[in-house]
C-alpha positions as CSV (number, residue, x, y, z in Angstrom):
1,M,-2.1,3.9,11.8
2,S,-3.1,7.1,13.5
3,T,-1.2,10.4,13.1
4,L,-1.4,13.2,15.6
5,I,-0.7,16.6,14.0
6,I,0.0,19.5,16.4
7,C,0.2,23.1,15.3
8,L,2.6,25.0,17.4
9,P,1.2,28.4,18.5
10,A,2.9,31.4,17.0
11,L,4.9,33.7,19.3
12,V,2.8,36.7,20.4
13,P,4.9,39.8,21.0
14,G,5.2,40.4,24.8
15,A,4.1,36.9,25.7
16,S,6.2,34.8,28.0
17,L,7.4,31.3,26.8
18,S,6.8,30.1,30.4
19,Q,3.0,30.4,30.0
20,E,1.1,27.2,29.4
21,P,0.2,27.3,25.7
22,S,-2.8,25.7,24.0
23,Y,-2.2,23.6,21.0
24,D,-4.5,23.1,18.0
25,Y,-4.3,19.5,17.0
26,V,-5.7,17.1,14.3
27,V,-6.0,13.3,14.5
28,T,-6.2,11.3,11.3
29,S,-6.2,7.6,10.7
30,D,-5.3,7.5,7.0
31,D,-3.5,10.9,6.3
32,R,-6.5,11.9,4.2
33,V,-9.5,12.5,6.4
34,V,-9.6,14.6,9.6
35,T,-10.9,12.4,12.4
36,V,-10.7,14.8,15.3
37,H,-9.9,18.5,15.5
38,S,-9.7,20.4,18.7
39,S,-7.3,22.3,21.0
40,A,-5.8,21.5,24.4
41,S,-2.8,22.0,26.6
42,S,0.2,19.7,26.1
43,G,-0.9,17.3,29.0
44,L,-4.4,16.9,27.6
45,L,-3.5,16.1,24.0
46,P,-4.5,12.7,22.7
47,A,-2.1,10.0,23.7
48,A,0.3,8.7,21.0
49,V,-0.9,5.5,19.3
50,R,1.5,2.6,19.2
51,G,3.1,2.6,15.8
52,G,1.7,6.1,15.0
53,E,3.4,9.3,14.3
54,T,3.3,12.7,16.0
55,V,4.0,15.7,13.6
56,A,4.5,19.3,14.7
57,V,3.6,22.1,12.2
58,V,5.4,25.4,12.4
59,P,3.2,28.4,11.4
60,S,4.2,30.4,8.4
61,A,4.5,33.5,10.5
62,M,7.3,32.0,12.5
63,L,9.5,31.1,9.5
64,S,11.7,33.0,7.2
65,W,13.1,31.5,4.0
66,H,16.5,32.2,2.4
67,R,18.1,31.0,-0.8
68,V,21.8,30.1,-0.4
69,D,24.6,28.3,-2.3
70,I,26.4,25.7,-0.3
71,P,30.1,25.7,-1.2
72,K,31.5,22.7,-2.9
73,G,33.3,20.2,-0.7
74,V,31.0,20.6,2.2
75,G,29.2,17.3,3.1
76,M,25.6,17.6,4.1
77,A,26.3,15.3,7.1
78,S,29.3,17.3,8.2
79,P,29.2,19.5,11.4
80,R,30.7,22.3,9.2
81,V,27.3,22.7,7.5
82,R,25.8,24.7,10.4
83,L,28.9,27.0,10.5
84,V,28.7,27.6,6.8
85,L,25.1,28.5,7.0
86,D,25.7,30.9,9.9
87,S,28.3,32.7,7.8
88,L,26.1,32.8,4.7
89,L,23.0,34.1,6.5
90,E,24.7,36.4,9.0
91,D,23.7,39.6,7.1
92,R,20.2,38.3,6.2
93,L,18.9,37.4,9.6
94,L,17.4,39.9,12.0
95,D,18.8,38.1,15.0
96,E,22.1,36.5,15.7
97,P,22.6,33.2,13.8
98,D,23.2,31.3,17.1
99,Q,19.7,32.3,18.3
100,M,18.1,30.9,15.2
101,H,17.2,27.4,14.3
102,L,18.1,26.6,10.6
103,A,17.0,23.7,8.4
104,L,18.1,22.7,4.9
105,A,15.7,21.7,2.2
106,P,15.3,18.0,1.4
107,G,17.9,16.8,-1.1
108,A,20.3,19.8,-0.5
109,A,23.7,19.3,-2.1
110,A,27.0,21.2,-2.1
111,G,27.5,23.4,-5.1
112,M,23.8,23.8,-5.7
113,P,21.4,26.6,-4.6
114,T,19.0,25.5,-1.9
115,W,16.4,26.8,0.5
116,V,17.0,27.3,4.2
117,A,14.3,27.8,6.8
118,A,15.0,29.9,9.9
119,C,13.0,30.3,13.0
120,D,13.4,31.3,16.7
121,K,15.4,28.5,18.3
122,R,14.3,29.1,21.8
123,W,10.6,29.2,20.8
124,L,10.8,25.9,18.8
125,R,12.9,24.1,21.4
126,S,10.6,25.1,24.3
127,H,7.5,23.6,22.5
128,L,9.2,20.4,21.5
129,L,10.5,19.9,25.1
130,A,7.0,20.6,26.5
131,L,5.4,18.1,24.2
132,E,8.1,15.5,25.1
133,A,7.6,16.1,28.8
134,A,3.9,15.5,28.3
135,G,4.6,12.1,26.7
136,R,3.9,13.3,23.1
137,P,7.4,13.3,21.6
138,V,7.5,14.8,18.1
139,S,8.9,12.5,15.3
140,R,8.9,15.2,12.6
141,V,8.6,19.0,12.3
142,V,7.2,20.4,9.1
143,P,6.5,23.9,7.9
144,E,2.9,25.1,7.4
145,F,4.0,26.3,3.9
146,S,7.2,25.6,2.1
147,P,8.8,27.0,-1.1
148,D,7.3,25.4,-4.2
149,A,8.3,25.7,-7.8
150,G,4.7,25.2,-8.9
151,P,2.2,27.9,-9.9
152,L,1.4,30.8,-7.7
153,Q,-1.1,30.1,-4.8
154,L,-2.5,32.6,-2.4
155,H,-3.8,31.6,1.1
156,V,-5.9,33.8,3.3
157,I,-5.5,32.5,6.9
158,G,-5.1,33.7,10.5
159,P,-7.2,35.0,13.3
160,E,-10.6,36.5,12.5
161,D,-9.6,39.9,13.6
162,A,-6.1,39.9,11.9
163,P,-6.1,37.8,8.7
164,Y,-3.0,37.7,6.6
165,L,-2.0,36.6,3.1
166,V,0.5,33.8,2.3
167,A,1.9,33.5,-1.2
168,T,3.6,30.3,-2.3
169,G,4.9,29.0,-5.7
170,E,6.3,31.5,-8.2
171,V,7.0,34.1,-5.6
172,A,10.3,35.8,-4.6
173,G,11.5,34.6,-1.2
174,G,9.9,31.2,-1.4
175,V,7.0,32.0,0.9
176,K,5.6,35.5,1.5
177,C,3.4,36.6,4.5
178,L,1.6,39.9,4.4
179,P,-1.4,41.4,6.1
180,L,-4.5,41.0,4.1
181,S,-5.3,44.3,2.4
182,G,-5.4,46.0,-1.0
183,A,-2.0,47.6,-0.3
184,A,-0.5,44.2,0.4
185,L,-1.8,42.9,-2.9
186,S,-0.2,45.9,-4.7
187,L,3.1,45.4,-2.8
188,L,3.0,41.7,-3.6
189,S,2.5,42.5,-7.3
190,A,5.3,45.0,-7.4
191,S,8.0,43.3,-5.4
192,T,7.6,39.6,-5.2
193,L,5.8,38.1,-8.1
194,S,7.5,37.0,-11.3
195,A,6.6,38.7,-14.5
196,A,4.7,35.7,-15.7
197,S,2.3,35.8,-12.7
198,D,-1.0,37.7,-12.5
199,L,-2.6,39.1,-9.4
200,P,-6.3,38.9,-8.6
201,G,-8.2,41.3,-10.7
202,D,-6.7,40.3,-14.0
203,S,-8.9,39.0,-16.7
204,N,-7.1,35.6,-16.9
205,L,-7.0,35.2,-13.1
206,S,-8.9,31.9,-13.0
207,D,-6.3,30.2,-15.2
208,V,-3.2,31.5,-13.4
209,V,-3.7,32.1,-9.7
210,T,-5.3,29.7,-7.2
211,V,-6.7,31.4,-4.1
212,F,-7.6,29.5,-0.9
213,A,-9.3,31.0,2.2
214,E,-10.4,29.8,5.5
215,P,-14.2,29.9,5.9
216,A,-14.1,32.9,8.3
217,H,-12.1,35.0,5.7
218,A,-13.8,33.9,2.5
219,G,-16.1,36.9,2.2
220,L,-13.3,39.4,2.8
221,A,-11.0,37.6,0.4
222,E,-13.7,37.6,-2.4
223,H,-14.4,41.3,-1.8
224,L,-10.7,42.3,-2.1
225,M,-9.8,40.0,-4.9
226,Q,-13.1,40.3,-6.9
227,R,-13.3,36.6,-7.5
228,K,-14.5,33.3,-6.0
229,V,-12.1,31.6,-3.6
230,S,-11.7,27.9,-2.7
231,L,-12.4,27.1,0.9
232,L,-9.6,25.3,2.9
233,T,-10.0,24.7,6.6
234,R,-7.1,24.9,9.0
235,P,-7.2,21.1,9.8
236,Q,-7.1,20.2,6.1
237,R,-4.2,22.7,5.6
238,W,-2.2,21.1,8.4
239,L,-3.0,17.7,7.0
240,D,-1.6,18.8,3.6
241,A,1.5,20.2,5.4
242,T,2.4,16.7,6.8
243,R,2.8,15.4,3.2
244,S,5.7,17.8,2.7
245,P,9.2,16.2,2.4
246,W,10.6,18.8,4.8
247,D,11.7,18.0,8.3
248,L,12.9,21.0,10.3
249,A,14.3,18.8,13.1
250,Q,17.9,19.2,12.0
251,F,21.3,19.9,13.5
252,D,21.0,20.3,17.3
253,L,17.3,19.2,17.2
254,S,18.3,15.9,15.6
255,S,21.0,14.4,17.9
256,T,22.5,11.8,15.6
257,G,22.6,10.8,11.9
258,R,21.1,7.5,13.0
259,S,18.0,9.2,14.4
260,R,17.5,11.0,11.1
261,T,17.9,7.8,9.2
262,V,15.3,6.1,11.5
263,K,12.9,8.9,10.9
264,R,13.3,8.7,7.1
265,L,12.9,5.0,7.1
266,S,9.9,5.0,9.4
267,G,8.3,7.8,7.3
268,A,8.9,5.8,4.1
269,G,7.4,2.7,5.8
270,R,4.3,4.6,6.8
271,D,3.9,6.1,3.3
272,L,4.3,2.6,1.7
273,W,1.8,1.1,4.1
274,Q,-0.8,3.9,4.3
275,S,-0.5,6.3,1.4
276,S,-3.1,6.1,-1.4
277,T,-0.3,6.7,-3.9
278,W,1.2,3.3,-3.0
279,K,-2.1,1.5,-3.0
280,P,-1.5,-0.1,-6.5
281,A,2.0,-1.2,-5.4
282,R,0.6,-2.8,-2.2
283,W,-2.0,-4.7,-4.2
284,G,0.7,-5.8,-6.6
285,L,2.8,-7.0,-3.8
286,V,-0.2,-9.0,-2.4
287,V,-0.9,-10.5,-5.8
288,L,2.8,-11.4,-6.2
289,L,2.9,-13.1,-2.8
290,L,-0.2,-15.1,-3.5
291,A,1.1,-16.1,-6.9
292,H,4.3,-17.4,-5.3
293,L,2.3,-19.2,-2.6
294,V,0.2,-20.9,-5.2
295,G,3.3,-21.8,-7.3
296,L,5.1,-23.2,-4.3
297,N,2.1,-25.4,-3.4
298,A,1.8,-26.6,-7.0
299,W,5.5,-27.4,-7.1
300,A,5.3,-29.3,-3.8
301,W,2.3,-31.3,-5.0
302,K,4.2,-32.2,-8.2
303,E,7.3,-33.3,-6.3
304,Q,5.2,-35.4,-3.8
305,S,3.4,-37.0,-6.8
306,A,6.7,-37.9,-8.4
307,L,8.0,-39.3,-5.0
308,R,4.9,-41.4,-4.6
309,A,5.3,-42.7,-8.2
310,Q,8.9,-43.8,-7.5
311,R,7.9,-45.5,-4.3
312,A,5.1,-47.4,-6.1
313,A,7.6,-48.5,-8.8
314,I,10.0,-49.8,-6.2
315,E,7.2,-51.7,-4.4
316,R,6.1,-53.2,-7.7
317,V,9.6,-54.5,-8.4
318,L,9.7,-56.1,-4.9
319,T,6.3,-57.8,-5.2
320,Q,6.9,-58.9,-8.7
321,T,10.3,-60.4,-7.9
322,F,9.3,-61.9,-4.6
323,P,5.6,-62.8,-4.7
324,Q,5.7,-64.2,-1.2
325,V,6.0,-60.6,0.2
326,K,2.4,-59.5,0.8
327,V,2.9,-56.4,2.9
328,V,5.5,-53.7,1.8
329,V,6.8,-51.6,4.7
330,D,10.3,-50.8,3.6
331,A,10.9,-52.0,0.1
332,P,14.7,-51.6,-0.2
333,L,15.3,-53.3,3.2
334,Q,12.8,-56.1,2.4
335,M,14.4,-56.6,-1.0
336,E,17.9,-57.0,0.6
337,R,16.5,-59.5,3.1
338,Q,14.9,-61.6,0.4
339,V,18.1,-61.5,-1.7
340,A,20.0,-62.7,1.3
341,V,17.6,-65.6,1.9
342,L,17.8,-66.5,-1.8
343,R,21.6,-66.4,-1.7
344,Q,21.7,-68.7,1.4
345,S,19.4,-71.2,-0.2
346,T,21.6,-71.4,-3.3
347,G,24.9,-71.5,-1.4
348,A,26.2,-68.3,-3.0
349,S,28.5,-66.1,-0.8
350,S,27.6,-62.6,0.2
351,G,29.5,-59.6,1.4
352,R,28.6,-60.5,5.0
353,D,30.3,-63.9,4.8
354,L,33.7,-64.6,6.4
355,E,35.5,-65.6,3.2
356,T,34.3,-62.5,1.4
357,M,35.3,-60.2,4.2
358,L,38.8,-61.8,4.7
359,A,39.4,-61.6,1.0
360,A,38.6,-57.9,0.9
361,L,40.8,-57.3,3.9
362,G,43.7,-59.5,2.7
363,G,43.8,-57.7,-0.6
364,L,44.6,-54.4,1.1
365,L,47.0,-55.5,3.9
366,P,50.7,-55.6,3.1
367,Q,51.8,-59.0,1.9
368,G,55.0,-61.0,2.6
369,P,56.8,-62.1,5.7
370,R,56.9,-58.6,7.1
371,G,53.2,-58.0,6.7
372,P,50.9,-58.0,9.7
373,K,49.7,-61.4,11.0
374,A,46.5,-62.1,13.0
375,S,46.9,-64.3,16.1
376,A,43.2,-65.0,16.4
377,I,40.0,-64.6,14.3
378,E,36.5,-64.3,15.6
379,F,33.4,-64.0,13.3
380,A,29.8,-63.4,14.2
381,A,26.9,-61.9,12.3
382,G,28.8,-60.0,9.6
383,E,31.6,-58.9,12.0
384,V,35.2,-60.1,12.0
385,R,37.6,-59.5,15.0
386,L,41.3,-60.0,14.2
387,K,43.7,-60.0,17.2
388,G,47.4,-59.3,16.9
389,L,47.4,-56.9,13.9
390,S,49.6,-54.0,14.5
391,L,48.8,-51.1,12.2
392,G,49.9,-47.5,12.5
393,A,47.4,-44.6,12.5
394,A,48.2,-43.7,8.9
395,D,47.9,-47.3,7.7
396,L,44.6,-47.7,9.6
397,A,43.1,-44.5,8.1
398,T,44.0,-45.6,4.6
399,L,42.7,-49.1,5.2
400,A,39.4,-47.8,6.6
401,A,38.9,-45.4,3.6
402,Q,39.5,-48.2,1.1
403,L,37.2,-50.7,2.8
404,K,34.5,-48.2,3.3
405,S,34.2,-47.9,-0.5
406,Q,33.6,-51.6,-0.6
407,G,30.8,-51.5,2.1
408,Y,32.8,-52.2,5.3
409,L,33.6,-50.3,8.5
410,V,37.0,-50.7,10.2
411,R,38.0,-49.6,13.6
412,L,40.8,-50.5,16.1
413,E,40.0,-51.3,19.8
414,S,43.2,-51.9,21.7
415,D,45.0,-54.6,19.7
416,V,41.8,-55.9,18.0
417,L,40.9,-54.9,14.5
418,I,37.1,-54.9,14.0
419,M,35.8,-55.2,10.4
420,Q,32.0,-54.9,10.1
421,A,29.7,-55.0,7.1
422,L,27.6,-51.9,6.6
423,Q,24.1,-52.4,8.0
424,P,20.9,-50.8,6.7
425,S,19.7,-48.0,8.8
426,A,16.0,-49.1,8.9
427,K,14.5,-51.7,11.1
428,D,14.9,-55.3,10.0
429,F,11.5,-56.5,8.8
430,P,10.6,-60.1,8.0
């Protein structure tokens, strides 16, 4: 599925938010390779693909990072979280907290130190609303760079006439942005780097610090740092940013907890379906489904074979017992018919004869002078009708249950008790 990545333009001092901005964007079909890279106004951006995702990237220059301790007892889903953050960051932010948009790090928990991202709320909201009005609603907002506990990395990025340096990894403040110059490198070394880190120029630089630069700044970066740098284009950097677990669309930019849950689930679904990390799991799932499909078919074939063997055994019993039966259609029913014919020819009684049915009924009816007496009896084709028997509902239910176990159905129509031998459900074959 296609992903549209939009880099929000940084706020230029003195520029008006009402001006129509131009957005750099990237389109990728597999989250690994850049398919399209260009820039356009919000109305001319590529249309969202059904089932795809639109991700907005916030430039590093528009974000500040702060390390805070969330007090214990404050739930991350509670409305109090924003008020707590305002009080914790009131003295650290240059603007009033209510003018800033704040976002907590993924997995933030009360009682634990966590990172908080801050940016201009009005700037971020204006771009998200403009994209939504243009029919490109953003499903996730990610930072261009985020705090990382890994090794120190330096990125030389920005306009050709004003490049700047971004430090991530083992750096104080999580992410540090400085103008690209020798003085900035010295300042970075003196104030932000941990003691274990080494700046460019040290003898063991290649083993400690990784430096990336945009192609336009590679020469200047190599000159200042006295070493080779790795090239990383803007589109590829934004593509890498989308793999971050961060989502800055929190608090007032995420209306409900349900919408956040839907975003997380949809993102997890996309990762499971598209990410190369999950490729072995996807193949394993396919193999598992195919194994189950083959197993079910084998089991069904075995059951069908056993059923056919049972039917063949029943048919053999019928044809061996009654050789005159040449065509077997319904073996149990034909067997019953042949037994009935044999019984009639020998004069033996069956359960469908009048005497047998009356004997079964008489053994269950109350005996004596006060017992029920029938005024008339009619018999035809395994059915007995007895008139004049007066039975209560409870007595009739008990009688019907007892006779059913012997193979008879009993019902009462007006003052006529009808007793009927159970018939086979299949068609009567000769």
